[in-house]
C-alpha positions, 0 to 999 in steps of 0.5 A, spaced: 290 486 072 289 484 079 288 477 077 295 476 074 297 476 081 293 470 083 292 463 081 290 461 075 285 456 078 283 462 084 276 459 085 279 452 087 285 455 091 285 455 098 289 462 100 291 463 106 294 470 108 295 476 112 293 483 111 294 490 115 288 493 117 288 500 119 285 504 125 281 502 129 284 495 129 292 498 126 294 491 126 294 484 122 289 480 121 289 472 118 285 472 112 282 467 107 280 468 100 273 465 098 271 465 091 274 472 090 272 475 097 277 476 102 274 474 109 278 476 116 278 469 120 282 472 126 276 470 131 277 463 129 285 463 128 289 469 131 295 467 127 297 463 121 302 459 125 296 457 129 292 455 123 297 451 120 297 447 127 290 445 126 288 438 123 282 442 120 286 447 117 282 446 110 275 446 113 277 452 117 279 455 110 273 453 107 267 454 112 270 458 118 266 465 120 269 471 119 268 479 116 268 480 109 273 485 107 271 486 100 274 483 094 281 480 093 282 484 086 281 491 091 286 488 096 291 486 090 291 494 087 291 497 094 297 493 096 301 495 089 300 503 091 305 505 096 302 512 097 295 509 100 294 507 107 288 502 106 288 495 108 294 491 104 297 485 104 303 483 109 307 476 108 303 470 110 307 468 115 307 471 122 311 467 128 314 462 124 322 461 123 324 463 116 329 458 113 332 457 107 336 452 103 342 454 098 345 451 092 340 446 091 340 446 083 346 445 079 346 452 076 346 456 082 351 451 085 356 453 079 354 461 081 356 460 088 363 457 086 364 462 081 362 468 087 367 464 091 373 464 086 372 471 084 372 473 091 366 477 090 368 481 084 363 482 079 368 483 074 372 477 075 365 473 074 366 471 066 373 469 067 372 465 073 365 462 070 369 459 064 375 456 068 370 453 073 366 450 067 372 447 064 375 444 070 369 441 072 367 438 066 361 435 068 353 436 068 352 437 076 345 436 075 346 429 074 349 428 080 345 426 086 348 429 092 351 424 097 352 418 092 358 414 090 358 418 084 358 425 088 364 422 092 368 420 086 367 427 083 369 430 090 375 426 090 377 428 083 376 436 084 380 435 091 386 433 087 385 438 082 385 443 088 378 446 085 373 443 091 369 448 094 365 449 101 359 450 096 360 444 092 360 440 099 353 442 100 351 442 093 353 435 092 355 432 099 350 428 103 348 435 108 344 440 105 345 448 106 340 450 111 340 457 114 336 462 117 334 467 112 330 472 117 327 473 123 319 471 125 315 477 123 320 481 119 319 478 112 315 483 107 309 481 103 306 482 096 307 490 093 312 492 099 319 494 097 325 489 098 332 492 101 339 491 099 345 492 104 347 499 101 355 497 100 353 491 096 354 492 088 353 485 086 346 483 087 340 479 085 333 476 086 333 469 088 326 466 086 323 461 090 318 456 092 317 457 100 313 451 104 309 452 110 311 447 115 307 447 122 310 445 128 310 437 127 314 438 121 308 437 116 308 441 110 301 444 109 302 449 104 306 453 099 307 460 096 313 464 093 319 468 095 324 472 094 331 470 097 334 477 096 342 475 094 348 480 095 353 476 091 359 480 093 358 480 100 357 473 101 363 471 095 368 475 099 367 469 105 361 465 107 362 467 114 358 473 112 352 469 110 348 472 115 350 479 113 348 478 106 342 474 107 338 478 113 337 485 112 331 490 113 326 488 107 331 482 104 326 477 104 319 477 101 314 472 101 307 471 098 302 473 096 298 467 100 300 460 102 296 455 098 294 450 103 295 443 100 288 439 098 286 434 093 287 439 087 294 442 090 299 438 093 307 437 094 307 433 087 304 440 084 310 443 087 315 438 085 312 440 078 312 447 078 316 452 073 317 459 077 318 465 072 322 471 074 321 478 071 326 484 072 324 491 069 329 497 070 326 503 072 332 507 070 334 504 064 329 500 061 332 493 062 328 487 062 330 480 064 326 474 064 328 467 066 325 460 069 326 455 074 323 448 073 323 445 080 324 438 077 331 440 076 332 440 084 337 436 086 334 434 093 327 433 094 323 438 098 321 433 103 328 431 104 330 439 105 324 439 110 327 433 114 334 436 114 331 442 117 326 439 122 326 432 126 329 429 132 335 434 131 331 441 131 324 442 133 320 449 131 314 449 136 312 455 132 313 452 125 317 455 119 317 457 112 322 454 108 325 457 101 327 451 097 333 454 093 333 457 086 337 455 080 336 462 077 342 466 078 342 472 072 348 473 068 345 477 063 350 483 062 347 490 064 352 495 065 358 493 062 360 488 057 362 481 061 359 485 068 353 480 068 347 483 072 346 487 078 340 491 081 339 498 080 334 501 085 327 502 083 328 495 079 321 491 079 321 484 081 316 479 079 316 472 081 310 467 079 307 460 078 300 459 075 298 455 081 301 460 086 300 467 083 305 472 083 309 476 088 312 483 086 317 488 090 320 494 088 328 494 090 330 499 094 336 500 100 335 496 106 337 503 110 331 507 106 325 503 106 320 503 112 323 500 118 321 494 121 318 495 128 312 491 129 315 484 132 312 479 135 311 482 142 307 488 138 303 482 135 301 479 141 299 486 144 295 488 138 291 481 139 290 481 146 287 488 145 282 486 140 280 480 145 282 474 140 288 471 143 284 465 145 283 463 138 287 457 136 
């Protein structure tokens, strides 16, 4: 059912997205969903980055004139069918930078330390996990990053020879913020996500993603999959770029929900994000849930560590807030933990934002990324909408 992928309060949600429109347009359009109807508002705002910079973004979402493109249910169904060349959803961001925060939850922090100590070898994960848990002997979720208690724990772990670079960003004063993918490279609802071909230990990372404008103001939120290659990053943190930024390794969507009186940053703070993985070849099913109230750093603090006097983003940015969910359920061998199989269907959901669903393939075998920023502006210029701001 298409409505399963939409916010539970659809009629009250201000949903902004992007669609690929086939010939004669052959390019992307900015859309808004109004009471189940998809409306193209590209004649008012050429990009979502332009919209998010507008002081009247909420009013534009509610009232800007545009072309009706049919029902959102039909759009969802078309986006789930890769064999069709009909109009379909894209990632709801365009020229914005795509940034991500790491190890913002205690559970994911422990799993990163385990990856490091296991050297990216999945067969050593369970043994390493037991050793780390015994050695730390503390509930990291109760440790506030940068606090006096965190500094005392750091000193003790250093004394024991167990300190880690992941501990530094997990409980130290500075958050890990990295570039997840390039502007225009994120894939959207229904698309394939890609694994680097040499990776043998990997997993999805279900996260909430904030939409932030050029002034550093958080204007809305959506869902994302920060596809993670545990073996590659586990070998060396210096391989983070290789592990995180590949063709199709970043999915965002289905829509950005703008903040208004009914949906705010506090809604994000209280959200629970569900993950479901369904194997195509082995009947494997894994369900998990992350609670944003367990995050170690407030979303507003993560934005402030990304944008400010030290770093500006003139086109705005999307910010993944991190995940607490690192699946460890055995799949192929006892003690071997979880890794993807090709064909896995990954669904990430929360009631206020709906759900994004993607299928796992190899990054070398999915549709190549060819439509970048220059292609976007050539297309918009040919359509005569570049004056839209």
